[in-house]
N, C-alpha and C positions, 0 to 999 in steps of 0.2 A: 513587412507584415508577417505575423506569426502564422504558422501552419494550422489551418482550421481542423485538420485531422487529429491534432493532438488532443482535442476535447474528448473524442470518442475513446482514444487510447487510454487516457488518464481515467475516465469514468469507468471503463472496462476493468482496469486494474483495481480501482476502488471497489467495484462491485464484487470481483472475485475474492478479495481480502475480506470484505464485509460479510459475504455469504458464508465464508469459512469461519468467521468470528462474529456470529449474530448478536452476541451479548455486548459487544463494543458499541459505544455511541460513535457517531461519525467523527466528532471532534477527538475522541480518544484514538480512533484509528489513524487519523491524520497526524496527531501529535506523536504517536508511537513511531510513525514512519519518518518523521522529520527530526533530524538531529538537533540537539539543543543549540549548537552553534550556527544553525541556519536561521537567519532573520526572515520570518515567513512573509512579511509584507513585500519584501523585494525579491523573494524566491522565484526564479524563473521556472516556467512550466517544465522544461526539460530536466531541471534538477529535481523537481517534485516527482516527475515520472521515474527518474532513476531511483529515488528513495523508495517509491512504491514498488518498483520491480525488486529491489533488494528485500523489502519487507515481505513481499509475496514469496520470493525464493527461499527465504529463511523460515517462514512460518506456515506456508501453505502448500508447498510442493510435496507430493506423496512420497518421494524418495528421501525425504528428510525427517523420517519418523522420530528420530531421537531429539530433534530440535523443536518439534511441533507441540504447541499447547494442545490439550485434549480437544478443544473445540475444532481444531483443524483436522484431526485424525478421522473424524467421521465423514469428511468430504470425499 
Protein backbone atom coordinates (compact mmCIF):
# COMPACT_ATOMS: atom_id res chain seq x y z
CA UNK A 1 0.00 0.00 0.00
CA UNK A 2 1.24 3.45 -0.86
CA UNK A 3 1.84 5.94 1.93
CA UNK A 4 -1.25 8.17 2.19
CA UNK A 5 0.94 10.98 3.60
CA UNK A 6 2.51 11.36 0.16
CA UNK A 7 -0.62 13.12 -1.07
CA UNK A 8 -0.20 16.06 1.30
CA UNK A 9 3.57 16.24 0.69
CA UNK A 10 3.14 16.35 -3.09
CA UNK A 11 0.25 18.81 -2.99
CA UNK A 12 2.23 21.06 -0.64
CA UNK A 13 5.15 21.12 -3.09
CA UNK A 14 2.83 21.89 -6.00
CA UNK A 15 1.23 24.67 -3.96
CA UNK A 16 4.58 26.27 -3.09
CA UNK A 17 5.80 26.19 -6.68
CA UNK A 18 2.49 27.41 -8.06
CA UNK A 19 2.23 30.31 -5.57
CA UNK A 20 5.73 31.38 -6.59
CA UNK A 21 4.78 31.09 -10.28
CA UNK A 22 1.10 32.11 -10.46
CA UNK A 23 1.19 32.72 -14.21
CA UNK A 24 1.85 29.04 -14.89
CA UNK A 25 -1.02 26.73 -15.63
CA UNK A 26 -1.04 23.55 -13.55
CA UNK A 27 -0.17 21.42 -16.55
CA UNK A 28 2.77 23.72 -17.37
CA UNK A 29 4.06 23.46 -13.82
CA UNK A 30 3.88 19.67 -13.85
CA UNK A 31 5.41 19.30 -17.30
CA UNK A 32 8.23 21.68 -16.36
CA UNK A 33 8.98 19.53 -13.31
CA UNK A 34 8.88 16.21 -15.16
CA UNK A 35 11.77 15.34 -17.44
CA UNK A 36 11.02 14.44 -21.02
CA UNK A 37 12.28 10.90 -20.52
CA UNK A 38 9.82 10.23 -17.67
CA UNK A 39 6.73 8.46 -18.92
CA UNK A 40 4.12 10.21 -16.82
CA UNK A 41 1.45 7.52 -16.85
CA UNK A 42 3.74 5.07 -15.06
CA UNK A 43 5.60 7.68 -12.98
CA UNK A 44 5.70 6.64 -9.35
CA UNK A 45 4.70 9.28 -6.82
CA UNK A 46 8.11 9.28 -5.14
CA UNK A 47 9.71 10.11 -8.50
CA UNK A 48 7.21 12.92 -9.04
CA UNK A 49 7.88 14.19 -5.52
CA UNK A 50 11.63 14.22 -6.19
CA UNK A 51 11.11 16.06 -9.49
CA UNK A 52 8.96 18.66 -7.72
CA UNK A 53 11.56 19.06 -4.94
CA UNK A 54 14.22 19.63 -7.58
CA UNK A 55 12.01 22.18 -9.35
CA UNK A 56 11.31 23.96 -6.06
CA UNK A 57 15.00 24.05 -5.11
CA UNK A 58 16.04 25.43 -8.49
CA UNK A 59 13.31 28.00 -9.07
CA UNK A 60 11.82 29.01 -5.75
CA UNK A 61 14.38 28.98 -2.96
CA UNK A 62 15.29 32.48 -1.85
CA UNK A 63 19.03 31.75 -1.82
CA UNK A 64 19.05 30.92 -5.54
CA UNK A 65 18.37 34.48 -6.79
CA UNK A 66 20.52 34.07 -9.87
CA UNK A 67 18.54 31.05 -11.05
CA UNK A 68 15.07 32.30 -10.20
CA UNK A 69 12.67 33.62 -12.76
CA UNK A 70 11.25 37.03 -11.86
CA UNK A 71 8.01 35.49 -10.65
CA UNK A 72 9.83 33.62 -7.87
CA UNK A 73 11.85 36.59 -6.61
CA UNK A 74 8.81 38.34 -5.18
CA UNK A 75 8.01 35.44 -2.80
